[in-house]
N, C-alpha and C positions, 0 to 999 in steps of 0.2 A: 414640500419639496423646494429646494433652493437652487440657485445657480451661482457658482463661485469661480474665480480665476483658476485655471488649471495649475498655475504656478504655486497656488496655496495648498496643493495636495501633495502628500508624500506616500510612497508605498509602505505597506506593513512589512517590517523586517522579518516577522514570523510567518509570512505567507507560505502556505504548504506547497504551492506550485513553485518549483525551482527553475523551470525552463519554459519559455514561450516560443512555440514554433513560428518562425518568421513568415511562412506562407499563410498560415491561418490568421496571423496578426494582420498581415497586409490585406487579406480578404475582408476582415472585420473593419479595418480602417476605410476601405473603399465603400463598404456598406454604410458606415457612419457619414461619409461625405455625401452619399446620395439621399439617405433617409433621416439623418440626424440621430441623436442618442435617445432612444425611446425609454430605456430602463436606466434609472439614475445609478450613480456610484454611491455605495453606502460608506459613510465616513464617520469618524468620531473626532471631536475637537481636542487638540493638544495645544501646548503653549506656542502660539505664533503660527500654527498650521493645522491642517486637517489630515488625519491618517486614514488610509483606506482600510475598511473592514471587509468589504466584498465588492468585487468589480475591477480588479487590477487589470484584467485583459482589456476591458473597455477603456480604462485610463490610458494604458499604453497605446491602444489603437487611436484614441482621440489625440494623443500627442503626435502620432505619425500623421494624422489627418490635418494637423495644424490648428486644432481648436484652441481658442484662447479662454473660453469659459465652458463649463460643463454642468449638467444638472446633478445634484447630489441629494441624498437623504441623510440628514445629520442625526446620529443617535448617541446615547450615552452607553458605554459598554466597558466592562473590566477586561483584564487580559484573558481570563478564561473564556469569556463570552466572545471576544474578538477571534480567538483561535477557533473556537467552536463554529462560529458563523462562516469563517473563511473556509474551513474544512468541509462543512456541509454544502456550501455553494459549489465548491470544486467537485465534490463527489456527485452531487445531483446533475451537474453538467458533464460528468465524465471527463473533466479536464485534467485530472491527475494521472500520472503514470502509477503503476502498481507500487513502485519503490517510493515515490513521493507520498502516496497514501500511507504506506507502512511507516515512513519516517514521521509523518504527522501524528499518527496514532502513538508511536513511541514517545514523541515529545510531549503529547498531552498526558500520557501515563506518568511521565517523569516530573513534568513541571507542576502539574495540578493535583498529583496524588490521588488519582481515581483508579478504580479497579477496571479490569477488562470488561466486566459485566456492566459497570456504570457507564463506561465509555461507549459500549455497544448500544446502550439505551439512548444515550445522548445523540449519537449520530445516525440512529435508525438502522443499525446493522446487527447481525447475529454475533454472539460471542465467538463462535467458531470462525466466522469471517475475520474478526479482529485477530484471533490467534494465528490463523493461516497467513494473514497479511504480514504479521510481525516476523514470521519465520523467514520471509524473503530477505530480511536484514542479516541473516546468517550467511548470505552469499558474499563472495569476495567483492571488494569495492568496484573493480573493473567490470564485473558482471552486472552489478547494480546499475552502473553508469550506462551499460548497453541497453538495459531494460528502460531506463529513463529516456534514452535517445530512440527508443522503439526499434532498435536493431534486434532485440529479443522480446518476445511476448511474455505475458504473465504465465501462460501455459508452459513455455520453455523454462522459465525461472523455477516454477514449482517442480518440474520434472528433474531439473539439475540438482535440486536439494538432495535427491536420493543418493548422489555420489558421496556426499559428506566431506570428502577430502578436498580442501580448497584448490590445490594444484590440479586435481583431476577435473574439478568443476570448470576451472579456467580453460583448460585444454579442450574440454568437450564444448564449451561455449564458443570458443574460437572456431572449432570445426562446424558447429551449427551455423554460425554466421557466414563462414567461408563457403560452405556448400549449400547454403540457403535451405536448411532442413525445416520441414513442418514439425509441429509438436508431436504428431503421430510418428514421424520418422525418428525423432529423438527418443521417444518412449520405446520404440522397437529396438533401437540400438542398445539402450540401457537394459532391456530384458535379455537381449542376446548376450551381453557382457556378463550379466548376472548368472545366466544359465551355463556360461563357459567356465565359471569358477570351479576349481577342484574341491567342491564341498559335497557332503552327503546330502542327497536329495531328501527333503522332508516329506513325510506322508501327506497325501492330499487333505486329510482331515485337519492337520495342523495348519496347512496353508489357509484353509477355510476359516479356522478360528482366528488366525492372525489378521486376515482381511476383515473379518467381522468386528474384531476389537478395534482395529484402525478406524473403521467407519463409525463405530459407536462413540469413540472418545476424541476423534479428530486429532490424532497424534501418531507418530511413527511407532510401530510395534514390531518386535522381533521375538520369535520363539526359537530357542536353541536347545537341541537335545543331544545326549550322549547315551551310551549303553546303560549307564548307571542312574543318570538324573537328567534334569532339564532346567532351563532358565527362561524367564519371561522378562523382556526389557521394554520399557516405555520411555520415550524421549519427552522432555518438557522444557519449555523456554526459560521460565522463571518460577518464582514461588506462587504467583498468581495463577499461572498456567497449571502448576501442580495441584493447587486447590480446586481448580475447575475439573481436572481429571478425577480427583478423589470424590468430588460431589457426584460425578457420574457413576463411579464404581461403588461408592459407599453412601448412597443417598440417606440411609437411616442415621448415619453418624453426623450428618450436616443439617438435619432438620432443626 
């Protein structure tokens, strides 16, 4: 472990965490003043400076506390490893909002050409968790921002996805925040709206099948019937998600 001037350190532009809450940062800053920095900031050498790999909250808090030098652990790491370590640290500390976590997953999938299964293995999450997290990026930008600012929870966000129409999602999100609804209250409202639609009520057996399929494959499933025929619809995010669903439905074909 080394100690270097804080001015020689720069944040990682690819840091998954986009926002730092001022109150929590102030509390950490006060703690550093009283007890010092016990855990070093992880950095990697760059031309003329050191770039943060993990520990940006400690770096920001140390600046607030007026530290001139800070303890660091210097490592060699490529871009993939830097993003991986930053993401894992934030997830382990529960520092990321649901949207920030989803954005980080999307960036890793795009930049480093890994599959959802490979990414899940790297960050210690299930593939269904990665898939469900990425679905949050289908929300309108304003709603994503509300989740990042903790005006809406991840539970609210997942429930809102059922509306599908962006304008309806935005309007419902505004009502949730205005009236301070719990997730349960939102889900109740969505159920009531669904029941109020002038559509043919599906038999209980089809409802059961639809729910069982949804739980099995981790995707939105709809069964539609008419007097003559029927239709099964399954939503997927991208080709990788489609392959995941096909592996579950047709395991013999993917062995």
